[in-house]
Residue, then its C-alpha position, 0 to 999 in steps of 0.5 A: m946749532l945756534f951760536a951765542g957769540g962768535v964761533l968759527l966753523s971748521g971742516c975740510a978744505q979741498g985736498g983733505n986739508p983742515a979748513v982755514s982757522q981763525g986768523a988765516n987769510i982768505a985771498g981775494i975778499a975785500r968786503l962782505s955784504l949781507t942781505p937783507n940790510s936790516l931784519a925784523l922778526l917776531p919771537g920764535q920766527i926764523k929768517l935767513l941772511t945771505v952773504t955775498a963776498y967781493n974782491a978788490m975789483d968789487k966782483t962777487i966771489a965764492v966763499p965756502k961757508t966753512q970760512l965764515y963765522w957768525q956772531s950775535a951781539d945779544w943772543r938773548v934777542a936773536a941767535v944765529d946759526a952756521t948758515g946765517r939763519v937768524s932766530g928771534t928770541s925775545p923783543g929787542t935790538t941786536t946786531i948780527t955779524a958775518t966775519a971772514a976767517d981772517g977776522q978782518v973782513r966783516a959785515s953786520v945788520a941790525v936786527t929787531v925782534v918786534n914786540l908784537r902780540i895779540g891781547q888776551y882779551e879786548g884791550d889786553r884785559n886779564a879776564a872776560l865776562s858774558m852774562t847769558f839769559d835763557d828762554g826768551l822770557p817776557v820779563q827779560l824784555a821788561v826788566t833785564v834788558p833795561i838794567l843792562n842798558s842802564y849800565n851800557l852792558k851787552g848780554t846774550f839772550y838764548i831764545i826758544a825759537n817757537q815761542p815768539k809771535d809775529s804779533w801779540n795783543g794779549n798778556s805781555v807777561s805770557h809771550t814775546t814778539w819777534t819785533q821785540w827781539q829785533s829791538v833787543q838785537a838792535q841795542g847791541h845784545e846777542i840773540g842766541n839759539h836755545s833750540m826750537t822747543h826746549a827739548y832734552l837734545n841728548t834724548i832725541t834719536d831721530p836725526a831729522v827731529l834733532d836737526t829741526e831742534i838745532n838748525g831749524a831753530a837757527d833758520l827761523i831766528a835768522q828769518k825773523l831777525g835777519h841775522r843768523p845766531l852765532t852761538f847755541a845753549f843746550p836746554s838744561s845743559a843736556w848734550d851729547a856728541q851727536a848734538i854738539a857736532l850738529v850745533l857746530q855745523h852752523h854755530i861758532a860756539w856752544r855754551d860749554n863753560p858756564t861758571g854758575c847760575f843766578s838764583p833766588v838763593l845765590p849770595l852776591s858775594t859768590a857771584t862777584g867772587w867768580i869775577d875776582t877769581a878770573l881776574r887773579n887767573q893769569s892763564t889764557g883760555k876759559k878759566n878766566w872767562v866768567v859765563t853766568i846763566a840767568h832765567g827769571i827775575d823779580g819772581l817771574g820765570s824759572a829760578p828768578c834773581t832780583s833786580q837788585f841782585l842784577q844791578q849790584f852784580c852789574d855795578y861790581a862788574r863795571s867797577k872792574s872794567s879796566a881789567l875785565w872785558i864785558d861782552t856777549y858770548a859770541h864776541v868773546a868766543s869769536y875773539i878767543a878762536e881768532r886769537n888762538a888761530a892768528t898769525f902775524s906777518l911783518t911787511g915793513m919797518t922804519d924808525s917810526s912805523l911798522s907794517f904787518t898783517v894778522n890772519t887766521s884760517l877761520d871763516s867769515r863768521y869770525t869778525q871780532p876785532l883783535t887787540v894787537v899790542y905793540t911796544p916799539a923797541n927802545a921806547t920809554a913813552i909814546a908821544s902819539a900813534s896812529a894806525m891805518d888799514n892800507t887797503t881801505g885807508a880807514p883809520l883804526p882805533v888806537t890806545i896808548k898806555g906808556s910805551t905800548i900801543y893797542i890797535d883794534v884790528a879785524p883779522g884779514p889780508d889787509t896790511v896795517t901800518v902803525t906810525t909812532q912818535t916816541k921818546k927813546c932811550f937812544t936812537r938807532r936808525f933803521p932803513a926803510t925795508t920790505f920783508r919778504 
């Protein structure tokens, strides 16, 4: 049971007599001490306070738990149970007090429930957009990539692995080269896997053929580009359970959540409406991740949109970038997986600093930095802030908005320390503490 305020615990004393009630004297207790001497925890986290009793000679003495009661000054921040277990409820500060049953001897600790969380998307934006382009068409190199670059936006290009040539001296409208895709990758765009031959993978019954279409294609892309593709797009969205399982052996995600396809007849208002809907959706997950599919452009390739359409869509997306994260499919998929798997551990706290780790159980393919959102207790504005990886000594990117700090942190075992100078409503001193 958790107690909102002071609660006397009752039980049986030796000899079967009722336990001491509030106001009775407990002979020999001169003072109480609580360990640790300050406490920081996250909402939902539980930590134990240990009570030590001393007599007038400052020697430790045993006190039955039934002769102590516990109190939280603000149960909305943290509650405490009969054994001294403190449970974080919501961000803020409060005091936990242990009192001997005579009501005269007590000890208190300051408790801070830290306002620390992972942003929904990079920069704690409300929604995300990934623009994907299928088939690895020459016109995408000639038109699509330059348009994206002009807006400083990154796209995902799903290429058919047996299509690019090592070199090509013929018509550039017909073929692409691996050197060209190396250049696209070097510009920050994602090169994804669209199978070896663009077959309908849900119709393949031979496991060896299916493996070639999926993993053989990934191997070839990795060999030619020096980077193994992280995500997969099924040709014609034709998948089954067997194919999905094979894809996920060597890719972090497959494109299972497209919002819609660009085409010659798609109204721009429909496409921009996808963004508007995502921005209005405050839930987490795929519902506010817009994923577009495109093929050809300017009359070349399948279902071609126009350059003007793509430019206008990019322009609209950029106008929403304060709330909309625009990045590759792999980056967004990785962020979501890491966000959902992340756990915090607080390692230290002072008046002006917080140290923590953020870990996941995911493998080394998941490297997208997470946006850690931290609002120091009682701060009305942040004057300055910095963050550092304690292992490498490297500074981490920090953004300040009002009383909140945003830190980009790659999940891992390294401890991160955030140091702040804040303007506060009032000052509460916390001793330097290491939490174990």
